[in-house]
C-alpha positions as semicolon CSV with decimal commas, in nm:
position;residue;x (nm);y (nm);z (nm)
1;M;5,665;-0,632;-6,871
2;L;5,699;-0,560;-7,188
3;G;5,951;-0,715;-7,431
4;S;6,259;-0,443;-7,495
5;T;6,100;-0,384;-7,848
6;H;5,864;-0,139;-7,691
7;G;6,131;0,010;-7,431
8;T;6,322;0,132;-7,706
9;F;6,059;0,296;-7,879
10;T;5,952;0,496;-7,561
11;T;6,234;0,590;-7,465
12;D;6,406;0,656;-7,817
13;L;6,021;0,888;-7,808
14;R;6,176;1,069;-7,502
15;A;6,487;1,124;-7,678
16;R;6,333;1,317;-7,944
17;V;6,102;1,532;-7,764
18;V;6,369;1,657;-7,545
19;A;6,629;1,745;-7,856
20;C;6,281;1,982;-8,017
21;G;6,312;2,133;-7,738
22;E;6,007;2,077;-7,633
23;S;5,915;2,365;-7,361
24;P;5,963;2,339;-7,029
25;R;5,686;2,218;-6,745
26;T;5,562;2,408;-6,440
27;T;5,361;2,251;-6,213
28;V;5,063;2,478;-6,067
29;H;4,758;2,345;-5,837
30;G;4,917;2,047;-5,849
31;V;4,826;1,929;-6,190
32;T;5,147;1,936;-6,446
33;A;5,114;2,182;-6,694
34;A;5,328;2,384;-7,050
35;P;5,204;2,569;-7,242
36;G;5,058;2,544;-7,544
37;D;5,126;2,116;-7,504
38;Q;4,987;1,872;-7,806
39;D;5,011;1,543;-7,921
40;V;5,114;1,423;-8,188
41;S;4,752;1,484;-8,347
42;G;4,749;1,779;-8,254
43;R;4,497;1,822;-7,919
44;P;4,602;2,005;-7,662
45;L;4,749;1,709;-7,363
46;H;4,697;1,940;-7,081
47;A;4,253;2,042;-6,958
48;A;4,162;2,413;-6,989
49;V;4,028;2,573;-6,692
50;P;3,823;2,802;-6,742
51;D;3,832;3,117;-6,413
52;L;3,489;3,084;-6,313
53;D;3,471;3,288;-5,999
54;R;3,331;3,550;-6,123
55;F;3,076;3,334;-6,282
56;F;2,949;3,176;-5,895
57;Q;3,073;3,521;-5,695
58;P;3,041;3,811;-5,969
59;E;3,062;4,130;-5,849
60;S;2,789;4,265;-6,073
61;V;2,497;4,074;-6,248
62;A;2,261;4,292;-6,579
63;V;1,964;4,089;-6,571
64;V;1,869;4,169;-6,979
65;G;1,506;4,194;-6,968
66;A;1,428;4,219;-6,618
67;S;1,068;4,333;-6,527
68;D;0,879;4,370;-6,199
69;A;0,510;4,233;-6,391
70;E;0,316;4,051;-6,166
71;G;0,174;3,752;-6,375
72;R;0,513;3,705;-6,654
73;P;0,736;3,460;-6,569
74;N;1,036;3,699;-6,593
75;T;0,974;3,853;-6,299
76;G;0,960;3,562;-6,059
77;I;1,361;3,518;-6,245
78;T;1,425;3,842;-6,170
79;R;1,258;3,891;-5,820
80;Q;1,511;3,481;-5,753
81;L;1,773;3,644;-5,889
82;L;1,783;3,967;-5,722
83;A;1,753;3,719;-5,337
84;W;2,113;3,571;-5,572
85;A;2,210;3,868;-5,596
86;E;2,201;3,965;-5,221
87;R;2,337;3,711;-5,110
88;V;2,666;3,664;-5,265
89;G;2,696;4,006;-5,220
90;A;2,644;4,102;-5,580
91;R;2,516;4,447;-5,786
92;L;2,280;4,363;-5,981
93;V;2,177;4,578;-6,292
94;P;1,792;4,550;-6,478
95;V;1,810;4,600;-6,834
96;H;1,498;4,671;-6,979
97;P;1,399;4,911;-7,350
98;T;1,102;5,074;-7,176
99;R;1,145;5,106;-6,826
100;T;1,292;5,297;-6,594
101;R;1,301;5,095;-6,263
102;V;1,204;4,767;-6,213
103;F;1,206;4,627;-5,795
104;G;1,245;4,994;-5,756
105;I;1,623;4,980;-5,884
106;D;1,683;5,254;-6,164
107;C;1,715;5,069;-6,493
108;V;1,889;5,116;-6,822
109;P;1,728;5,104;-7,167
110;S;1,972;4,831;-7,344
111;V;2,340;4,639;-7,293
112;G;2,549;4,895;-7,520
113;A;2,432;5,173;-7,254
114;L;2,596;4,976;-6,947
115;T;2,781;5,253;-6,757
116;E;2,983;4,974;-6,577
117;P;3,143;4,699;-6,523
118;V;2,962;4,408;-6,569
119;D;3,067;4,010;-6,419
120;L;2,749;3,785;-6,505
121;A;2,458;3,925;-6,813
122;V;2,220;3,716;-6,797
123;L;1,997;3,694;-7,064
124;L;1,595;3,655;-7,025
125;V;1,494;3,717;-7,408
126;A;1,360;3,477;-7,641
127;D;1,694;3,533;-7,883
128;P;1,996;3,582;-7,747
129;L;2,218;3,629;-8,001
130;P;2,179;3,991;-8,083
131;V;2,227;4,014;-7,734
132;I;2,551;3,848;-7,762
133;E;2,738;4,009;-8,055
134;E;2,588;4,351;-7,841
135;L;2,803;4,213;-7,526
136;A;3,120;4,173;-7,693
137;E;3,143;4,568;-7,666
138;T;3,115;4,597;-7,294
139;K;3,358;4,351;-7,221
140;V;3,124;4,115;-6,982
141;K;3,321;3,848;-6,846
142;F;2,957;3,528;-6,838
143;A;2,662;3,525;-7,001
144;V;2,351;3,281;-6,947
145;A;2,093;3,165;-7,179
146;F;1,770;3,051;-7,092
147;A;1,638;3,033;-7,418
148;S;1,470;2,670;-7,570
149;G;1,490;2,648;-7,903
150;F;1,799;2,539;-8,058
151;A;2,006;2,172;-8,071
152;E;1,732;2,038;-7,921
153;T;1,456;2,090;-8,182
154;G;1,656;1,920;-8,472
155;A;1,857;2,054;-8,732
156;A;1,692;2,449;-8,801
157;G;1,796;2,501;-8,370
158;A;2,120;2,345;-8,409
159;A;2,267;2,553;-8,749
160;A;2,100;2,869;-8,491
161;Q;2,296;2,681;-8,184
162;E;2,601;2,721;-8,435
163;R;2,536;3,131;-8,540
164;L;2,516;3,162;-8,118
165;A;2,807;2,968;-8,067
166;A;2,995;3,168;-8,349
167;A;2,927;3,471;-8,187
168;V;2,987;3,427;-7,857
169;R;3,341;3,266;-7,972
170;R;3,415;3,641;-8,102
171;S;3,324;3,877;-7,866
172;G;3,521;3,665;-7,651
173;L;3,310;3,596;-7,298
174;R;3,154;3,273;-7,186
175;L;2,801;3,133;-7,211
176;L;2,595;2,935;-6,962
177;G;2,350;2,767;-7,211
178;P;2,093;2,799;-7,434
179;N;1,841;2,576;-7,264
180;T;1,962;2,656;-6,915
181;N;1,762;2,749;-6,560
182;L;1,837;2,887;-6,250
183;N;2,012;2,609;-6,072
184;A;2,317;2,799;-6,075
185;F;2,104;3,038;-5,810
186;E;2,012;2,866;-5,550
187;R;2,053;2,867;-5,185
188;F;2,331;2,675;-5,068
189;R;2,269;2,630;-4,722
190;E;2,599;2,774;-4,561
191;D;2,552;2,612;-4,177
192;L;2,703;2,270;-4,382
193;E;3,107;2,247;-4,283
194;G;3,322;1,950;-4,420
195;P;3,429;1,865;-4,806
196;A;3,148;1,976;-5,009
197;V;2,971;1,800;-5,353
198;A;2,950;2,020;-5,628
199;L;2,677;1,988;-5,887
200;I;2,735;1,953;-6,270
201;T;2,348;1,865;-6,442
202;Q;2,267;1,871;-6,789
203;S;1,850;1,886;-6,713
204;G;1,794;2,108;-6,397
205;H;1,498;1,886;-6,273
206;Q;1,788;1,509;-6,214
207;G;1,981;1,718;-5,997
208;R;1,730;1,830;-5,738
209;P;1,761;1,429;-5,531
210;V;2,115;1,543;-5,508
211;F;2,071;1,918;-5,437
212;T;1,862;1,832;-5,125
213;L;2,072;1,601;-4,986
214;Q;2,119;1,973;-4,807
215;E;1,824;1,867;-4,588
216;L;2,060;1,609;-4,482
217;G;2,308;1,825;-4,363
218;V;2,530;1,754;-4,681
219;R;2,718;1,980;-4,796
220;L;2,661;2,125;-5,165
221;S;2,871;2,457;-5,292
222;H;2,755;2,472;-5,651
223;W;2,562;2,358;-5,948
224;A;2,601;2,430;-6,315
225;P;2,301;2,378;-6,515
226;T;2,435;2,354;-6,847
227;G;2,210;2,294;-7,109
228;N;2,328;2,243;-7,439
229;E;2,613;2,363;-7,387
230;A;2,729;2,584;-7,677
231;D;3,023;2,735;-7,465
232;L;3,040;2,605;-7,103
233;E;3,042;2,245;-7,090
234;T;3,078;2,008;-6,823
235;S;3,447;1,952;-6,879
236;D;3,497;2,295;-6,814
237;F;3,297;2,289;-6,491
238;I;3,509;1,941;-6,348
239;S;3,792;2,135;-6,463
240;Y;3,704;2,443;-6,214
241;F;3,553;2,214;-5,969
242;A;3,808;1,981;-5,931
243;G;4,045;2,229;-5,846
244;R;3,819;2,446;-5,580
245;P;3,880;2,376;-5,211
246;E;3,596;2,328;-5,069
247;V;3,557;2,055;-5,312
248;G;3,558;1,682;-5,180
249;A;3,331;1,554;-5,459
250;I;3,167;1,612;-5,829
251;A;2,833;1,456;-5,905
252;C;2,741;1,438;-6,223
253;Y;2,413;1,416;-6,480
254;V;2,490;1,371;-6,823
255;E;2,272;1,261;-7,108
256;G;2,516;1,394;-7,397
257;L;2,891;1,507;-7,391
258;K;2,932;1,843;-7,610
259;D;3,372;1,672;-7,637
260;G;3,530;1,410;-7,553
261;R;3,846;1,526;-7,559
262;S;3,744;1,788;-7,304
263;F;3,580;1,508;-7,121
264;L;3,833;1,272;-7,038
265;L;4,102;1,552;-7,006
266;A;3,893;1,712;-6,747
267;A;3,861;1,392;-6,573
268;D;4,245;1,350;-6,560
269;R;4,277;1,679;-6,413
270;A;4,043;1,525;-6,154
271;A;4,200;1,234;-6,068
272;R;4,563;1,390;-6,097
273;Q;4,410;1,638;-5,797
274;G;4,245;1,408;-5,663
275;V;3,905;1,426;-5,673
276;P;3,663;1,183;-5,749
277;V;3,392;1,227;-6,044
278;V;3,012;1,026;-5,998
279;A;2,809;1,013;-6,279
280;V;2,509;0,947;-6,455
281;K;2,494;0,903;-6,811
282;V;2,224;0,811;-7,008
283;G;2,183;0,665;-7,314
284;R;2,313;0,359;-7,224
285;T;2,021;0,241;-7,526
286;E;1,963;0,259;-7,836
287;T;1,604;0,502;-7,698
288;G;1,778;0,648;-7,438
289;A;1,986;0,788;-7,702
290;R;1,786;0,891;-7,872
291;T;1,592;1,096;-7,552
292;A;1,904;1,216;-7,446
293;A;1,961;1,315;-7,780
294;S;1,673;1,569;-7,821
295;H;1,619;1,683;-7,505
296;T;2,058;1,865;-7,522
297;G;2,051;1,813;-7,851
298;K;2,495;1,682;-7,821
299;L;2,656;1,292;-7,907
300;T;2,588;0,991;-7,632
301;G;2,898;0,816;-7,797
302;A;2,865;0,469;-7,821
303;D;2,805;0,392;-7,477
304;Q;3,144;0,083;-7,473
305;V;3,334;0,353;-7,554
306;V;3,208;0,626;-7,318
307;D;3,237;0,302;-6,965
308;A;3,538;0,251;-7,036
309;A;3,663;0,607;-7,108
310;M;3,515;0,690;-6,784
311;R;3,673;0,367;-6,633
312;Q;3,991;0,482;-6,791
313;F;4,013;0,846;-6,658
314;G;3,890;0,708;-6,311
315;V;3,454;0,845;-6,337
316;I;3,278;0,639;-6,169
317;R;2,978;0,607;-6,336
318;V;2,612;0,480;-6,153
319;D;2,316;0,452;-6,258
320;G;2,089;0,586;-6,027
321;L;2,033;0,983;-5,896
322;D;2,013;0,734;-5,558
323;Q;2,324;0,606;-5,605
324;L;2,486;0,981;-5,803
325;Q;2,316;1,163;-5,399
326;D;2,479;0,808;-5,187
327;T;2,804;0,772;-5,368
328;A;2,912;1,101;-5,418
329;T;2,812;1,197;-5,058
330;L;3,037;0,910;-4,902
331;L;3,346;1,040;-5,147
332;A;3,299;1,366;-5,060
333;R;3,317;1,363;-4,703
334;A;3,498;1,000;-4,603
335;R;3,891;1,021;-4,494
336;R;4,144;0,829;-4,752
337;P;4,177;0,429;-4,642
338;Q;4,390;0,285;-4,396
339;A;4,308;-0,092;-4,547
340;D;4,012;-0,245;-4,744
341;G;3,966;-0,455;-4,565
342;V;3,572;-0,458;-4,476
343;V;3,366;-0,622;-4,199
344;V;3,025;-0,674;-4,140
345;Y;2,817;-0,603;-3,743
346;S;2,455;-0,744;-3,696
347;I;2,245;-0,781;-3,452
348;S;2,131;-1,067;-3,666
349;G;2,324;-1,327;-3,824
350;G;2,078;-1,399;-4,141
351;T;2,176;-1,051;-4,152
352;G;2,457;-1,033;-4,210
353;A;2,548;-1,334;-4,415
354;H;2,286;-1,201;-4,657
355;F;2,535;-0,907;-4,671
356;A;2,838;-1,017;-4,663
357;D;2,765;-1,271;-4,959
358;L;2,635;-0,921;-5,230
359;A;2,904;-0,757;-5,054
360;T;3,174;-1,008;-5,185
361;E;2,961;-1,094;-5,499
362;A;3,028;-0,724;-5,583
363;G;3,377;-0,787;-5,555
364;L;3,408;-0,609;-5,194
365;R;3,701;-0,851;-4,982
366;L;3,599;-0,966;-4,649
367;P;3,884;-1,097;-4,441
368;T;3,814;-1,359;-4,153
369;L;3,975;-1,205;-3,869
370;P;4,313;-1,301;-3,662
371;Q;4,189;-1,579;-3,428
372;A;4,317;-1,373;-3,204
373;K;4,064;-1,080;-3,203
374;Q;3,760;-1,375;-3,293
375;D;3,873;-1,446;-2,918
376;E;3,884;-1,062;-2,793
377;L;3,531;-1,015;-2,946
378;H;3,406;-1,392;-2,805
379;E;3,472;-1,182;-2,481
380;W;3,138;-0,963;-2,508
381;I;2,940;-1,200;-2,777
382;P;2,868;-1,508;-2,696
383;E;3,057;-1,819;-2,837
384;Y;2,842;-1,984;-2,951
385;L;2,851;-1,702;-3,271
386;S;3,064;-1,656;-3,564
387;V;3,274;-1,300;-3,514
388;A;3,495;-1,442;-3,830
389;N;3,341;-1,184;-4,052
390;P;3,013;-1,125;-4,116
391;V;3,018;-1,066;-3,670
392;D;2,729;-1,189;-3,531
393;N;2,595;-1,014;-3,150
394;G;2,371;-1,218;-3,081
395;G;2,130;-0,887;-3,054
396;H;2,196;-0,825;-2,635
397;P;2,534;-0,670;-2,634
398;V;2,427;-0,340;-2,807
399;G;2,187;-0,254;-2,550
400;D;2,460;-0,222;-2,282
401;W;2,837;-0,171;-2,246
402;R;2,944;-0,451;-2,472
403;G;2,829;-0,233;-2,789
404;R;3,105;0,008;-2,778
405;K;3,359;-0,168;-2,729
406;I;3,250;-0,417;-2,981
407;I;3,295;-0,185;-3,276
408;D;3,583;0,002;-3,116
409;A;3,805;-0,377;-3,137
410;I;3,673;-0,433;-3,446
411;L;3,769;-0,051;-3,563
412;A;4,109;-0,146;-3,444
413;D;4,175;-0,475;-3,662
414;P;4,485;-0,317;-3,889
415;S;4,287;-0,524;-4,229
416;V;3,948;-0,261;-4,146
417;G;3,880;-0,039;-4,369
418;V;3,500;-0,015;-4,365
419;L;3,266;-0,065;-4,053
420;I;2,955;-0,157;-4,271
421;C;2,627;-0,238;-3,951
422;P;2,333;-0,286;-4,187
423;I;2,012;-0,226;-3,943
424;T;1,696;-0,376;-4,075
425;G;1,447;-0,165;-3,899
426;P;1,357;0,020;-3,567
427;F;1,411;-0,195;-3,267
428;P;1,431;0,086;-2,908
429;P;1,560;0,108;-2,719
430;M;1,890;-0,104;-2,805
431;S;1,897;0,074;-3,213
432;D;1,937;0,363;-3,068
433;K;2,208;0,263;-2,806
434;L;2,355;0,141;-3,093
435;A;2,285;0,455;-3,303
436;Q;2,482;0,616;-3,062
437;D;2,813;0,382;-3,050
438;L;2,844;0,364;-3,429
439;V;2,834;0,722;-3,419
440;D;3,108;0,775;-3,136
441;A;3,329;0,574;-3,240
442;A;3,269;0,679;-3,619
443;E;3,406;1,028;-3,500
444;A;3,733;0,833;-3,312
445;T;3,877;0,658;-3,568
446;D;4,013;0,780;-3,914
447;K;3,842;0,502;-4,059
448;L;3,495;0,465;-4,213
449;V;3,157;0,408;-4,106
450;C;2,895;0,261;-4,259
451;V;2,520;0,206;-4,122
452;V;2,258;0,122;-4,339
453;W;1,905;0,210;-4,186
454;G;1,650;-0,004;-4,320
455;S;1,328;0,138;-4,185
456;P;1,088;0,217;-4,495
457;V;0,943;0,468;-4,266
458;G;1,309;0,739;-4,191
459;T;1,121;0,945;-3,907
460;E;1,287;0,763;-3,674
461;D;1,506;0,942;-3,392
462;A;1,787;0,713;-3,405
463;Y;1,738;0,810;-3,756
464;R;1,660;1,146;-3,854
465;T;1,951;1,325;-3,586
466;T;2,169;1,078;-3,422
467;L;2,283;0,929;-3,791
468;L;2,181;1,237;-4,029
469;G;2,342;1,468;-3,754
470;S;2,677;1,250;-3,803
471;S;2,977;1,420;-4,075
472;R;3,165;1,076;-4,004
473;V;2,896;0,812;-4,040
474;A;2,800;0,733;-4,412
475;T;2,394;0,644;-4,401
476;F;2,280;0,431;-4,649
477;R;1,895;0,294;-4,689
478;T;1,915;0,000;-4,950
479;F;2,235;-0,261;-4,932
480;A;2,266;-0,198;-5,256
481;N;2,329;0,142;-5,214
482;C;2,568;0,090;-4,916
483;I;2,796;-0,147;-5,117
484;G;2,840;0,030;-5,455
485;A;2,902;0,281;-5,242
486;V;3,198;0,117;-5,044
487;K;3,338;-0,044;-5,382
488;A;3,345;0,330;-5,553
489;Y;3,481;0,486;-5,234
490;L;3,810;0,150;-5,219
491;G;3,785;0,166;-5,555
492;H;3,874;0,549;-5,603
493;H;4,152;0,549;-5,384
494;R;4,341;0,257;-5,512
495;F;4,313;0,418;-5,879
496;T;4,451;0,797;-5,740
497;T;4,771;0,598;-5,609
498;A;4,880;0,447;-5,885
499;Y;4,773;0,689;-6,128
500;R;4,983;0,832;-6,393
501;S;4,807;1,028;-6,666
502;P;4,834;0,898;-7,021
503;F;4,875;1,205;-7,152
504;D;5,224;1,294;-6,970
505;E;5,293;0,973;-7,215
506;A;5,170;1,096;-7,477
507;P;5,344;1,118;-7,807
508;R;5,445;1,432;-7,946
509;T;5,622;1,443;-8,239
510;P;5,594;1,213;-8,540
511;S;5,823;0,885;-8,489
512;P;6,004;0,717;-8,783
513;S;5,694;0,484;-8,841
514;F;5,423;0,680;-8,882
515;R;5,645;0,851;-9,138
516;K;5,687;0,549;-9,316
517;A;5,331;0,445;-9,244
518;Q;5,192;0,725;-9,431
519;A;5,302;0,684;-9,772
520;L;5,077;0,327;-9,763
521;M;4,786;0,549;-9,729
522;R;4,488;0,558;-9,990
523;P;4,275;0,879;-9,900
524;G;3,919;0,725;-9,896
525;R;4,011;0,374;-9,953
526;R;4,085;0,020;-9,839
527;L;4,385;-0,163;-9,876
528;S;4,454;-0,498;-9,919
529;E;4,571;-0,739;-9,728
530;H;4,842;-0,684;-9,840
531;A;4,935;-0,300;-9,831
532;A;4,746;-0,358;-9,452
533;K;5,061;-0,568;-9,325
534;Q;5,292;-0,330;-9,506
535;L;5,153;-0,082;-9,226
536;L;5,166;-0,252;-8,942
537;R;5,566;-0,369;-9,027
538;A;5,586;-0,006;-9,084
539;Y;5,477;0,001;-8,701
540;G;5,703;-0,327;-8,592
541;I;5,417;-0,542;-8,607
542;R;5,512;-0,886;-8,675
543;V;5,367;-1,048;-8,984
544;P;5,382;-1,371;-9,165
545;R;5,661;-1,452;-9,439
546;E;5,491;-1,436;-9,700
547;Q;5,498;-1,298;-10,126
548;L;5,259;-1,160;-10,369
549;V;5,258;-1,306;-10,708
550;T;5,082;-1,281;-11,028
551;S;5,182;-1,630;-11,185
552;A;5,106;-2,010;-11,062
553;A;5,515;-1,993;-11,156
554;A;5,551;-1,707;-10,927
555;A;5,349;-1,866;-10,625
556;V;5,629;-2,226;-10,665
557;R;5,903;-2,003;-10,648
558;A;5,759;-1,832;-10,418
559;A;5,652;-2,054;-10,194
560;G;5,994;-2,279;-10,148
561;L;6,148;-1,906;-10,044
562;V;5,863;-1,922;-9,739
563;G;5,900;-2,345;-9,733
564;Y;5,661;-2,579;-9,703
565;P;5,364;-2,565;-9,550
566;V;5,240;-2,258;-9,702
567;V;4,890;-2,048;-9,672
568;M;4,709;-1,847;-10,008
569;K;4,543;-1,659;-10,068
570;A;4,380;-1,356;-10,229
571;S;4,464;-1,022;-10,242
572;G;4,316;-0,665;-10,370
573;A;4,161;-0,401;-10,224
574;Q;3,749;-0,483;-10,187
575;L;3,850;-0,810;-10,032
576;A;3,683;-0,814;-9,656
577;H;3,582;-1,171;-9,603
578;K;3,797;-1,431;-9,782
579;T;3,728;-1,700;-9,624
580;E;3,334;-1,748;-9,679
581;L;3,399;-1,743;-10,110
582;G;3,686;-1,992;-10,092
583;L;3,950;-1,732;-10,125
584;V;4,182;-1,938;-9,899
585;K;4,385;-2,261;-9,859
586;V;4,639;-2,375;-9,613
587;G;4,865;-2,651;-9,557
588;L;4,961;-2,687;-9,924
589;T;5,276;-2,849;-9,942
590;S;5,394;-2,899;-10,265
591;A;5,433;-2,709;-10,580
592;S;5,106;-2,858;-10,772
593;Q;4,915;-2,779;-10,468
594;V;5,043;-2,438;-10,453
595;R;4,960;-2,454;-10,846
596;D;4,641;-2,567;-10,845
597;A;4,585;-2,335;-10,537
598;Y;4,659;-2,051;-10,722
599;R;4,434;-2,177;-11,046
600;E;4,149;-2,150;-10,826
601;L;4,187;-1,850;-10,626
602;T;4,197;-1,677;-10,976
603;D;3,857;-1,782;-11,064
604;I;3,657;-1,713;-10,821
605;A;3,748;-1,380;-10,794
606;R;3,745;-1,347;-11,178
607;F;3,419;-1,498;-11,125
608;E;3,275;-1,322;-10,846
609;S;3,452;-1,008;-11,034
610;I;3,711;-0,884;-10,750
611;D;4,004;-0,732;-10,909
612;L;4,279;-0,876;-10,753
613;D;4,615;-0,700;-10,678
614;G;4,798;-1,065;-10,685
615;I;4,836;-1,381;-10,437
616;L;4,948;-1,409;-10,087
617;V;5,149;-1,666;-10,048
618;C;5,269;-1,650;-9,667
619;Q;5,415;-1,874;-9,340
620;M;5,235;-2,163;-9,224
621;V;5,185;-1,999;-8,864
622;G;5,226;-2,268;-8,600
623;R;4,873;-2,284;-8,356
624;G;4,776;-1,995;-8,012
625;V;4,540;-1,819;-7,981
626;E;4,318;-1,641;-8,188
627;M;4,249;-1,257;-8,114
628;V;4,213;-0,966;-8,243
629;V;4,299;-0,636;-8,225
630;G;4,179;-0,330;-8,411
631;V;4,109;0,069;-8,429
632;T;3,743;0,202;-8,522
633;R;3,619;0,625;-8,491
634;D;3,362;0,710;-8,267
635;D;3,220;1,000;-8,301
636;L;3,275;1,138;-7,980
637;F;3,577;0,980;-7,919
638;G;3,812;0,970;-8,170
639;P;4,064;0,668;-8,267
640;T;3,925;0,386;-8,018
641;V;4,106;0,083;-8,009
642;T;3,976;-0,293;-7,928
643;V;4,073;-0,658;-7,839
644;G;3,917;-0,918;-7,829
645;L;3,895;-1,277;-7,868
646;G;3,880;-1,291;-8,217
647;G;3,908;-1,567;-8,553
648;V;3,593;-1,675;-8,816
649;L;3,343;-1,640;-8,468
650;V;3,417;-1,291;-8,384
651;E;3,138;-1,087;-8,394
652;V;2,922;-1,409;-8,271
653;L;3,118;-1,408;-7,965
654;N;3,158;-1,027;-7,908
655;D;3,450;-1,059;-7,646
656;T;3,622;-0,748;-7,648
657;A;3,760;-0,444;-7,469
658;V;3,809;-0,101;-7,560
659;R;3,977;0,177;-7,507
660;V;4,062;0,551;-7,607
661;P;4,416;0,618;-7,678
662;P;4,665;0,719;-7,502
663;F;4,694;0,489;-7,262
664;G;4,985;0,253;-7,082
665;E;5,085;-0,062;-7,054
666;S;4,858;-0,123;-6,745
667;E;4,637;-0,030;-6,935
668;A;4,617;-0,245;-7,161
669;R;4,701;-0,585;-6,929
670;S;4,300;-0,450;-6,815
671;M;4,177;-0,462;-7,143
672;L;4,288;-0,868;-7,077
673;G;4,116;-0,924;-6,753
674;E;3,825;-0,732;-6,898
675;L;3,771;-1,028;-7,131
676;R;3,570;-1,314;-7,073
677;G;3,728;-1,596;-7,235
678;R;4,105;-1,429;-7,105
679;A;4,205;-1,790;-6,946
680;L;4,239;-1,956;-7,295
681;L;4,525;-1,672;-7,304
682;D;4,676;-1,848;-6,988
683;G;4,570;-2,212;-7,093
684;V;4,312;-2,443;-7,096
685;R;4,315;-2,850;-7,178
686;G;4,681;-2,856;-7,204
687;A;4,766;-2,541;-7,400
688;P;5,045;-2,368;-7,335
689;P;4,967;-2,031;-7,181
690;A;5,026;-1,797;-7,465
691;D;5,276;-1,446;-7,482
692;V;5,056;-1,193;-7,395
693;D;5,342;-0,966;-7,345
694;A;5,322;-1,016;-7,706
695;L;5,017;-0,918;-7,690
696;V;5,015;-0,594;-7,510
697;E;5,287;-0,524;-7,724
698;V;5,049;-0,509;-8,039
699;V;4,850;-0,354;-7,846
700;L;5,035;-0,107;-7,776
701;R;5,175;-0,012;-8,065
702;V;4,839;-0,057;-8,230
703;Q;4,739;0,245;-8,040
704;R;5,004;0,400;-8,138
705;M;4,911;0,402;-8,531
706;A;4,616;0,555;-8,425
707;L;4,717;0,861;-8,264
708;E;4,989;0,974;-8,534
709;L;4,688;0,792;-8,810
710;D;4,460;0,966;-8,708
711;G;4,349;1,235;-8,986
712;D;4,455;0,896;-9,213
713;L;4,317;0,595;-8,996
714;A;3,959;0,530;-9,032
715;E;3,933;0,154;-8,917
716;L;4,222;-0,117;-8,856
717;D;4,150;-0,466;-8,768
718;I;4,369;-0,753;-8,735
719;N;4,228;-1,064;-8,702
720;P;4,306;-1,308;-8,627
721;L;4,613;-1,168;-8,438
722;M;4,786;-1,520;-8,337
723;V;4,950;-1,524;-7,993
724;L;5,185;-1,842;-8,008
725;P;5,273;-2,006;-7,697
726;R;5,496;-1,780;-7,411
727;G;5,834;-1,665;-7,527
728;Q;5,721;-1,635;-7,923
729;G;5,548;-1,353;-8,026
730;A;5,259;-1,277;-8,211
731;V;5,160;-1,290;-8,588
732;A;4,915;-1,088;-8,766
733;L;4,820;-1,351;-8,995
734;D;4,544;-1,169;-9,176
735;A;4,485;-0,725;-9,172
736;L;4,232;-0,474;-9,297
737;A;4,282;-0,118;-9,318
738;V;4,020;0,168;-9,439
739;C;4,197;0,506;-9,497
740;R;4,017;0,841;-9,471
């Protein structure tokens, strides 16, 4: 529960929006939208969703540079496009300046010679720019450019790509590529049913493991290989796939993002729709980021910010392609959980204990089954075996009629939402019977049944036919992937159930605080502590009583007004770390101490050649928990807000959490929950609990500042923010601000 000031702040904002005659909202496919909706910085608040139907299902396709000459690369591509066009029912038109026919189909000499509308143009040319300019006259809806040598190669290539992107913007068509491939035109199995996985990759080879899931019975609906993203980007395909009724999950391999804001809007659309997005995002390390940039020529972003932004909008980040396969498959096919309890069921106590340890450590909830349920299970399982959870059946019951009874009884418990059975190795015929019982039970329940098939062989009939033949059982090959996927499954549904889009609450009009703050900004300059605190005051953030003085006599008068004891600090735009220079004096209790401190501070500043705007005489604030709250700019996402443990050791502790505005109170509290030192706020070693509500209030006001001053504020650092005992608030003892 936030303080009343935040409530007033938000209510006043909504009133102003209504008073200004905000355009009415409509709901389309469950997504709230308003034409031209923008936040206070002029950025869109809803994802632009491209109509890609004619890209994936065109009626006509022009292949520019088509060939049927043996041994030429374009010939193989043309042949594959012919087969694809036939599958999707599209008419293919070859375009070549010197050939009259290609693969028996009449050819046109140029794009300008096309006599009928074309939905998609595939450009098999080294330089797509001239063709794009020609296509602008033909009203082609989409184009694909395979050519490489653009932003992935360096500055010259990036300039060439920008020229290409500019031509695309002028043309009105949408472009996939450059530096893409044929993955969008693969053969998708049409005999598979159920929700599908839609695939987005920036490297075609990295999508191959997910695509081959079809051989295991998993339906794939689309593959978007985005390449360098001169125009169409990952975000466009997420937004589009999130609205497709056949798509149960979106799997992404992301090397870099073209635009962080677009990505968050697309993730927001998917979250509103309840469609899970699972992503491998490379660039966790400096080497990985450098390699990704050389491959696609896009920003990888600071990984801590990328990670936080993904969690903030419900994108499930995984590390490996095997995890991408398993997690996306489970999320696409599993029904909504009825409970979050997980039961581990095995034929071995050792297996069950091992799996339970790993699952519990990962954060899964393994409830102890009620005594009545344990008594029921002991009707079929020997009394000396534990059935509390994990459930150990001892082996023999799985080979007869008891096996199915046990599984059904576990699934019938209302606290159980997921049953996991690790089968560490085949042991026919018992393992065959166990696998079949699990499949049959899964068909009869809405609850999730998972099996870990531990055999390294993978050719056993129980695995290949029984388990993989079921669309209701989620089958894994490793403990880790199973646990990770189940955690993501439960987490996704918790997230979407409670999800409220932060963009719906984002400010659309400037506040009175903004107008006050803007008058304090000095473009391209750092503000002094005194000026930075005025900025905080403008946004209702509490600072100590203080006065800026320029003489020893004025300092004594100020101390009397502020009230002893006082703190004295040098204030100047050049000063970032005053303590190290001896420019802070604390605990001054008399006029003589104040006069001496004034002379000493000004002498040090003169010796260090530091220009001062004066000396601050500040109220001494009681002890509390020292925190840091700040704003920085990320190259990819723009302004970000950080909170963490503060004080002089902030760089050493490095205990911070970050978010991308806009966000609400629950997200601000989640930030605090991520801190290793979170317990300090609850009170340790006899200290009273800190005023967490006041801290959350400051974080929210700082994020409002970050949004409204996006064009003016490069950096803000409140350190320390002294969080006083509960009910006493939080006070910004020092602040640094840098203007853009």
